[in-house]
N, C-alpha and C positions, 0 to 999 in steps of 0.2 A: 505494501500499501504507496503509493508518495504522501507527502507532507498534505496535499491540498485535500485529497481524498479523505485522508485521517481528519483535519480539521471541519471538512463538510459532515461527514458522517457525525462527529461531537457533537455540530451548532444544528444539528438536524432530530436531536433527542429536548423533545418537550422543554423548554425553560432553562435551558443550558444557555451561560454567556461566556464568555473568554475576556481574559486579561490578561496585558504583559507586565510580570512580576519578577524580582530580582534578578535585572538585568534582562535577560535573554531567554529566560522562562518562559511561554506563553501558558497560560491555564485555563482549562472549563473548570466551571461551575454551576450547581443548581444551587436556587436559595445563597449566593454568598461563600458555597462551603466546594471545597476544592474536591474535584473527584478524578482528573487527568493533570501534568503538568508534564508539558514538552519542551523540552532546552531547544532552541534554536539554535544553538552552536554545535550541541556536538550528536542533536540527532536522537536521545536518547528520550526514553518516557517515563514516568512515576507513574503508578495506579496505585487503589484501593485494591486489598483481597482478600476475603476470606480466611481468617486464621488457619482455619482447617484444612485448607489447600496451598498453606504457603511453602511447605517441607517440600510439596512435588514439585512447585513450579520452581524455588529456585535451583533443586535441583536439577535443571535445564540448562543448558549453552548460550548462553547472552542474558540471563535471567539471575538477577540477583538481592539480597534486601534493597530496600529501599533508602538511599544515599540519606541523613537528619530526620529521618519519617521512623515516626511509631514502628516498633520490629514487629512482624511478624503479620502487624496490616498494611504493609506499604512493599511493593517490587518497582524496581526497576527491570524497565527494557530496556539494551542498549542501541539497537533501534525499531524500526518501522520492520522490520524483515524479522526480527526473531522470530515470529510466532507467522500460522496464517492469516492472513486477512481475516476469513470467519471468525478464526481464535482469537485477534486483538479485539474485535468487536465485540464478542461474547464480555473478554477482558476487560472492556471500558462498558457495558452494561451491569456488569456485576459490581464494578469502584461505583459507579453511580446509585446505583439500587443501594448499598452498602453508606451511602451518605443519604440516600433521600429517607432511611428508616433511622436514621439519627432527629430528625425534625419533627416538627411537634407533627400531631395526628391529623391536625386538620390541614397542613403541608403535604402531609403526607397521601391524604387523598385527594390531591390535586394531580399527585403524578401518578395515580391507580391506574391502572388497565382498562379502557375505554372510559376515563376521564375526559 
């Protein structure tokens, strides 16, 4: 997946906004909460992950613990080619769902399926 396709996919998700933070990091957020950080300099990504899947994910080439992020809750991908496009979309959706699950019940309802 190229960076423009990646960006278009993230922005296609309901309520997603983007902002440039910490220099060259493009952050995708829902309700102001970050679910993906993309380094425009290195091409790497950081995403939230389910702690139950953390070990399996970081055991793969190109995936590691998220640098300076909550242990076992964030992973880093070296670049957009580390996974297939479909798997990357699933990882992004999982990250976003984890962020949404921490929002108020009222906000969660706005992002429920069919809303």
